[in-house]
Backbone as CSV, one residue per row, in Angstrom:
resi,resn,N_x,N_y,N_z,CA_x,CA_y,CA_z,C_x,C_y,C_z
1,MET,-2.391,-21.546,25.701,-1.460,-20.810,24.870,-2.240,-20.082,23.768
2,ARG,-1.972,-18.834,23.593,-2.681,-18.012,22.613,-1.932,-18.022,21.280
3,GLN,-2.674,-18.234,20.192,-2.057,-18.251,18.871,-1.996,-16.846,18.299
4,LYS,-0.961,-16.599,17.469,-0.856,-15.317,16.785,-1.946,-15.223,15.734
5,LYS,-2.505,-14.043,15.613,-3.515,-13.814,14.588,-2.811,-13.651,13.243
6,ARG,-3.266,-14.380,12.244,-2.670,-14.297,10.918,-3.280,-13.147,10.138
7,LEU,-2.427,-12.393,9.469,-2.889,-11.299,8.634,-3.313,-11.848,7.277
8,PRO,-4.456,-11.390,6.742,-4.869,-11.838,5.418,-3.854,-11.407,4.363
9,GLN,-3.550,-12.296,3.443,-2.598,-12.040,2.379,-3.324,-11.968,1.041
10,ARG,-2.872,-11.093,0.159,-3.407,-10.995,-1.194,-2.239,-10.835,-2.158
11,THR,-2.500,-11.026,-3.448,-1.462,-10.965,-4.474,-1.750,-9.844,-5.455
12,CYS,-0.725,-9.065,-5.755,-0.838,-7.990,-6.743,-1.062,-8.618,-8.118
13,VAL,-2.060,-8.132,-8.868,-2.369,-8.706,-10.182,-1.320,-8.337,-11.230
14,ILE,-0.431,-7.401,-10.923,0.599,-6.990,-11.874,1.889,-7.770,-11.659
15,CYS,2.492,-7.626,-10.487,3.804,-8.231,-10.242,3.725,-9.577,-9.526
16,ARG,2.527,-9.972,-9.093,2.280,-11.250,-8.426,2.954,-11.362,-7.064
17,THR,3.308,-10.248,-6.454,3.883,-10.245,-5.115,2.771,-10.400,-4.096
18,THR,2.973,-11.284,-3.123,2.003,-11.489,-2.058,2.433,-10.684,-0.842
19,MET,1.492,-9.949,-0.283,1.757,-9.182,0.931,0.457,-9.003,1.703
20,ALA,0.561,-8.366,2.850,-0.613,-8.153,3.689,-1.677,-7.361,2.928
21,LYS,-2.920,-7.797,3.075,-4.042,-7.164,2.384,-4.098,-5.664,2.639
22,ARG,-3.794,-5.245,3.857,-3.899,-3.819,4.197,-2.861,-2.963,3.488
23,ASN,-1.791,-3.574,2.960,-0.774,-2.822,2.228,-1.108,-2.673,0.747
24,LEU,-2.070,-3.421,0.267,-2.434,-3.384,-1.147,-3.616,-2.452,-1.385
25,MET,-3.802,-2.088,-2.636,-4.936,-1.249,-3.032,-5.933,-2.147,-3.764
26,ARG,-7.202,-2.014,-3.426,-8.241,-2.850,-4.035,-9.073,-2.026,-5.005
27,ILE,-9.229,-2.584,-6.197,-10.147,-2.027,-7.183,-11.273,-3.039,-7.295
28,VAL,-12.494,-2.558,-7.316,-13.645,-3.463,-7.280,-14.600,-3.182,-8.434
29,ARG,-15.171,-4.266,-8.965,-16.284,-4.156,-9.911,-17.533,-4.357,-9.082
30,THR,-18.316,-3.311,-8.954,-19.507,-3.360,-8.110,-20.573,-4.244,-8.760
31,PRO,-21.572,-4.662,-7.985,-22.669,-5.442,-8.563,-23.379,-4.719,-9.715
32,GLU,-23.295,-3.377,-9.725,-23.903,-2.593,-10.803,-23.011,-2.540,-12.040
33,GLY,-21.766,-3.028,-11.931,-20.857,-3.059,-13.070,-19.861,-1.916,-13.134
34,ARG,-19.898,-1.003,-12.176,-18.930,0.109,-12.140,-17.601,-0.389,-11.581
35,VAL,-16.499,0.202,-12.050,-15.170,-0.120,-11.533,-14.697,1.072,-10.718
36,VAL,-14.446,0.835,-9.420,-14.073,1.912,-8.504,-12.942,1.458,-7.585
37,LEU,-12.223,2.428,-7.033,-11.218,2.156,-6.027,-11.926,1.917,-4.695
38,ASP,-11.474,0.922,-3.957,-12.068,0.571,-2.668,-11.013,0.744,-1.572
39,PRO,-10.840,1.962,-1.047,-9.767,2.225,-0.081,-9.866,1.396,1.197
40,ARG,-11.066,1.079,1.644,-11.237,0.314,2.882,-11.173,-1.187,2.650
41,GLY,-11.330,-1.626,1.401,-11.244,-3.050,1.094,-12.455,-3.853,1.505
42,LYS,-13.603,-3.197,1.638,-14.792,-3.896,2.125,-16.007,-3.756,1.222
43,ALA,-15.863,-3.084,0.085,-17.006,-2.875,-0.805,-17.437,-4.205,-1.427
44,ALA,-18.727,-4.331,-1.674,-19.263,-5.537,-2.291,-18.850,-5.577,-3.759
45,GLY,-18.521,-6.743,-4.237,-18.171,-6.907,-5.638,-16.870,-7.672,-5.802
46,ARG,-16.517,-7.915,-7.040,-15.303,-8.651,-7.358,-14.112,-7.704,-7.301
47,GLY,-13.054,-8.085,-6.601,-11.910,-7.208,-6.411,-10.641,-7.695,-7.058
48,ALA,-9.758,-6.759,-7.330,-8.407,-7.030,-7.805,-7.475,-6.148,-6.984
49,TYR,-6.321,-6.690,-6.617,-5.398,-5.974,-5.747,-4.155,-5.540,-6.502
50,LEU,-3.677,-4.329,-6.170,-2.452,-3.779,-6.729,-1.552,-3.358,-5.579
51,CYS,-0.249,-3.608,-5.718,0.651,-3.098,-4.687,0.838,-1.601,-4.919
52,PRO,1.247,-0.872,-3.903,1.314,0.586,-4.009,2.552,1.113,-4.727
53,ARG,3.309,0.246,-5.370,4.465,0.713,-6.143,3.989,1.321,-7.450
54,LYS,4.474,2.494,-7.746,4.048,3.218,-8.941,4.257,2.392,-10.207
55,GLU,5.316,1.595,-10.259,5.593,0.774,-11.436,4.460,-0.206,-11.730
56,CYS,3.766,-0.634,-10.692,2.687,-1.601,-10.905,1.438,-0.951,-11.489
57,PHE,0.988,0.141,-10.908,-0.274,0.689,-11.399,-0.118,1.666,-12.553
58,THR,1.128,1.970,-12.951,1.321,2.804,-14.137,1.900,2.018,-15.307
59,SER,2.139,0.733,-15.125,2.723,-0.074,-16.202,1.733,-0.230,-17.351
60,ALA,2.254,-0.554,-18.507,1.412,-0.690,-19.702,0.390,-1.807,-19.556
61,ARG,0.721,-2.825,-18.811,-0.208,-3.953,-18.680,-1.160,-3.839,-17.494
62,ALA,-1.051,-2.779,-16.696,-1.863,-2.643,-15.485,-3.355,-2.703,-15.783
63,ARG,-3.818,-1.895,-16.724,-5.253,-1.848,-17.030,-5.763,-3.214,-17.481
64,PHE,-4.982,-3.894,-18.293,-5.414,-5.201,-18.804,-5.433,-6.259,-17.701
65,SER,-4.445,-6.228,-16.815,-4.406,-7.189,-15.714,-5.550,-6.973,-14.736
66,VAL,-5.857,-5.711,-14.461,-6.976,-5.405,-13.561,-8.285,-5.827,-14.224
67,ALA,-8.461,-5.526,-15.492,-9.687,-5.912,-16.206,-9.859,-7.429,-16.187
68,ARG,-8.767,-8.146,-16.389,-8.839,-9.616,-16.363,-9.213,-10.093,-14.966
69,GLY,-8.607,-9.504,-13.943,-8.910,-9.884,-12.570,-10.349,-9.596,-12.176
70,LEU,-10.898,-8.527,-12.730,-12.281,-8.150,-12.422,-13.289,-8.800,-13.359
71,GLU,-12.776,-9.489,-14.365,-13.622,-10.137,-15.374,-14.580,-9.136,-16.025
72,THR,-14.002,-8.030,-16.515,-14.784,-6.985,-17.164,-13.910,-6.246,-18.161
73,ASP,-14.527,-5.412,-18.976,-13.777,-4.517,-19.849,-13.505,-3.235,-19.081
74,LEU,-12.330,-2.685,-19.277,-11.945,-1.460,-18.588,-11.331,-0.533,-19.621
75,SER,-12.042,0.522,-19.957,-11.572,1.441,-20.995,-10.409,2.280,-20.489
76,GLU,-9.660,2.851,-21.417,-8.553,3.739,-21.077,-9.063,4.948,-20.290
77,VAL,-10.231,5.450,-20.655,-10.827,6.605,-19.961,-11.150,6.245,-18.506
78,ASP,-11.741,5.059,-18.296,-12.050,4.619,-16.931,-10.774,4.453,-16.107
79,TRP,-9.738,3.890,-16.740,-8.476,3.678,-16.025,-7.845,5.018,-15.653
80,GLN,-7.866,5.976,-16.577,-7.293,7.293,-16.299,-8.048,8.005,-15.179
81,ALA,-9.337,7.740,-15.062,-10.122,8.337,-13.978,-9.708,7.751,-12.620
82,LEU,-9.240,6.500,-12.596,-8.812,5.859,-11.354,-7.409,6.282,-10.926
83,GLU,-6.567,6.643,-11.887,-5.152,6.884,-11.593,-4.876,7.918,-10.505
84,PRO,-5.534,9.092,-10.482,-5.236,10.050,-9.399,-5.526,9.470,-8.012
85,ASP,-6.592,8.705,-7.894,-6.922,8.083,-6.613,-5.907,7.000,-6.253
86,LEU,-5.423,6.262,-7.253,-4.401,5.244,-7.009,-3.104,5.891,-6.516
87,VAL,-2.718,7.004,-7.125,-1.509,7.710,-6.702,-1.641,8.173,-5.257
88,ARG,-2.786,8.748,-4.915,-3.022,9.228,-3.551,-2.992,8.077,-2.546
89,LEU,-3.692,6.991,-2.863,-3.756,5.859,-1.951,-2.399,5.170,-1.829
90,ALA,-1.649,5.094,-2.914,-0.319,4.485,-2.872,0.592,5.256,-1.923
91,ALA,0.496,6.572,-1.953,1.305,7.400,-1.049,0.934,7.131,0.403
92,GLU,-0.343,6.887,0.658,-0.797,6.590,2.021,-0.361,5.201,2.472
93,ARG,-0.379,4.240,1.563,-0.115,2.848,1.924,1.354,2.562,2.148
94,GLY,2.230,3.045,1.265,3.660,2.782,1.386,3.967,1.374,1.869
95,VAL,5.055,0.809,1.467,5.409,-0.547,1.885,6.817,-0.570,2.446
96,ALA,7.106,-1.590,3.210,8.428,-1.743,3.813,9.477,-1.991,2.724
97,ALA,10.701,-1.674,3.001,11.779,-1.805,2.016,11.924,-3.246,1.528
98,ALA,11.743,-4.196,2.394,11.865,-5.596,1.981,10.775,-5.973,0.986
99,GLU,9.563,-5.508,1.223,8.465,-5.797,0.304,8.697,-5.102,-1.027
100,GLN,9.251,-3.898,-1.000,9.531,-3.178,-2.243,10.559,-3.926,-3.071
101,SER,11.590,-4.438,-2.446,12.626,-5.119,-3.214,12.106,-6.422,-3.796
102,SER,11.227,-7.139,-3.078,10.680,-8.375,-3.638,9.744,-8.071,-4.797
103,CYS,9.019,-6.955,-4.718,8.154,-6.541,-5.814,9.000,-6.161,-7.013
104,ARG,10.080,-5.439,-6.788,10.957,-5.015,-7.874,11.543,-6.236,-8.585
105,ALA,11.944,-7.251,-7.801,12.500,-8.467,-8.397,11.454,-9.169,-9.247
106,ALA,10.207,-9.168,-8.798,9.145,-9.808,-9.562,8.890,-9.063,-10.868
107,LEU,8.969,-7.732,-10.840,8.747,-6.941,-12.048,9.837,-7.161,-13.078
108,THR,11.053,-7.424,-12.619,12.163,-7.585,-13.555,12.330,-9.023,-14.020
109,GLY,11.404,-9.878,-13.617,11.427,-11.248,-14.107,11.736,-12.292,-13.069
110,GLY,12.025,-11.882,-11.848,12.346,-12.837,-10.809,11.159,-13.645,-10.323
111,GLY,9.915,-13.146,-10.505,8.778,-13.880,-9.957,7.586,-13.933,-10.888
112,VAL,7.783,-13.505,-12.125,6.642,-13.483,-13.050,6.622,-14.732,-13.858
């Protein structure tokens, strides 16, 4: 009997929603200390995941949560440089309606 392959799960550092790794966006602190978007999810370094909902990566606490997850300082200028790429990648990733509603509930206090 063949077992189903399990999809890797990750948690958004903003809303704490868990979903398939491929649906999330990864930001990585490289070994050199740079903070960059990792669209493929395979770059070396410490990563933090964000769901592709605009409310998560544009919220006031997004930069601070990502910085905490990456264990580094992240300036407003660095964060603003990442935002256009996050918007583009979020549009590509899109999530199912059920995942969106669970994320929305977490943002409004249901899971935080």
